[in-house]
C-alpha positions, -999 to +999 in steps of 0.1 A: +483+780+166+456+800+148+467+784+115+463+750+130+429+758+145+415+774+113+406+741+094+393+727+127+372+757+134+360+758+098+348+722+102+326+733+131+314+764+113+303+745+082+277+727+103+260+761+108+251+761+071+236+726+072+200+739+076+205+763+047+208+733+023+173+722+032+154+745+009+172+734-022+174+698-011+137+695-003+126+715-033+145+691-056+125+662-044+088+660-055+077+643-022+094+669-001+082+698-022+045+686-020+048+680+017+063+714+023+035+730+002+008+712+022+023+723+055+025+759+042-011+758+032-021+746+067-001+773+082-017+800+060-052+786+069-043+786+107-029+821+107-057+837+087-085+815+102-107+846+111-105+858+075-110+824+059-136+807+081-171+814+066-188+814+100-182+818+137-171+783+148-191+786+180-223+798+164-251+772+168-282+767+146-304+739+159-325+742+127-294+730+107-284+701+130-263+674+112-268+690+078-248+672+051-222+690+030-238+716+008-233+750-008-242+767+024-220+744+046-193+728+025-183+704+053-218+700+068-227+708+104-225+690+137-251+680+162-255+716+174-257+731+139-222+745+140-204+749+107-179+720+104-156+739+079-152+768+102-145+745+132-120+725+111-101+757+101-099+769+137-089+734+148-058+737+127-047+766+149-048+745+181-031+714+166-002+734+150+004+756+180+004+726+204+028+707+182+052+736+176+052+749+212+056+715+227+084+706+204+101+739+211+100+734+249+110+697+246+139+705+222+153+733+243+151+714+276+162+680+263+190+693+241+204+716+268+204+689+295+218+663+271+247+685+261+254+694+297+252+659+309+275+645+282+300+673+285+303+676+322+290+641+333+287+639+371+256+650+389+237+665+360+240+633+340+231+610+369+201+630+380+188+632+344+192+595+339+172+587+371+145+611+361+142+595+326+140+560+342+111+573+363+092+589+335+096+559+312+078+537+336+046+553+323+032+550+288+031+584+272-007+587+268-013+574+303+012+599+317-004+628+297-038+618+310-026+617+346-009+651+342-041+666+327-061+652+355-037+669+379-033+702+361-069+705+347-079+712+311-063+741+294-041+750+264-009+756+283-016+728+308-017+704+278+016+717+264+033+713+297+018+678+302+032+667+268+066+685+272+072+670+307+080+637+290+087+648+254+122+661+262+136+626+268+142+617+232+160+650+226+181+645+257+192+611+245+200+623+210+219+654+222+238+634+248+249+608+223+259+633+197+277+655+223+297+625+236+308+618+200+317+654+192+335+659+225+363+636+214+368+654+181+400+673+174+384+707+170+369+704+205+402+693+220+419+722+202+394+747+216+401+734+251+438+736+246+435+772+236+415+779+268+381+787+254+354+786+281+331+755+283+300+776+274+317+788+242+327+753+232+292+739+238+274+767+220+299+776+192+315+743+185+294+713+196+259+727+191+262+736+154+275+701+147+245+684+163+218+709+153+210+691+120+201+659+138+181+677+165+162+696+138+152+664+120+139+648+152+120+680+161+103+681+128+092+645+131+079+650+167+056+679+157+032+654+141+034+630+170+025+657+195-004+668+173-018+632+174-014+632+212-032+664+215-060+651+193-061+619+215-064+638+247-091+661+233-109+630+220-109+617+255-121+650+269-091+658+290-072+681+266-084+715+254-116+728+269-147+719+248-154+756+241-123+757+218-127+738+185-101+710+181-098+682+157-098+656+185-130+669+201-147+671+167-138+635+160-152+626+194-184+645+187-192+624+157-181+589+168-216+578+179-232+591+147-206+580+122-231+561+101-256+589+102-234+619+098-200+607+086-187+642+079-186+652+116-157+629+125-143+620+090-134+656+079-114+667+109-098+632+110-087+636+074-074+671+081-052+657+109-041+627+089-030+648+059-010+673+080+007+646+101+017+626+070+031+658+053+051+666+084+065+631+086+074+631+049+092+664+052+111+652+083+122+621+064+133+642+035+152+664+059+170+634+073+180+623+038+193+658+029+212+663+062+225+628+066+249+619+037+249+582+047+211+580+046+211+599+013+234+574-003+218+543+010+181+554+009 
């Protein structure tokens, strides 16, 4: 039996190495390489913000209100005289953390429930389906605004408000992939040998759906960053005392023709990062999906 199972087990084990192909596959593509370098640069800026930012992002200087970009303030200043470059650098921290943490929670919850629902069916699948129907009755932004009104402004409140609906896509993806994998020979062989369900889910099925989940997770990071900026723009996201790109865009919307840099610079920072993340996610999909690679 072990000799029969070996090629089947090897098929499942090979999926564990799918993500290791990303570095070489992405690096071989100019677009993927540039996108990865841009994201890396943003990460470095966010991590080392206290060392890179030239000034305290909260320090005000009313004598320098709405100063245009200059040698003293490369990105100019806002209506309170705060350095826009420093605030943009610190804003990267918030956007990246919100995107990564929200995706982490949504991926874990959605993938776990999707795998359990598809594998065991029954109550877990039925309850999850009804909950998804309820959540989908509300547009995402409206739902997030309502949750923030209920929870109140705050960093973790924003993450939970976004993750409460963000897991749906991961649930559907994991459920569909698990349904497909559950009928494969290597899963049937593992059941015949008597392996526990938890072992089959974690050691056989999960490695074979992990590539697809990773691609979706990468693409959703940018989406959640835009949602965070939208909520901060509306004043229901991160508290105003914390610099965020969304609140900075909102600060300059009424003076766009007088001080274009207040809104434009953080808006461009958000745009470049989200585009880079989406390009990297698309390249990941091409590398990890042979059919997409051959047809795209």
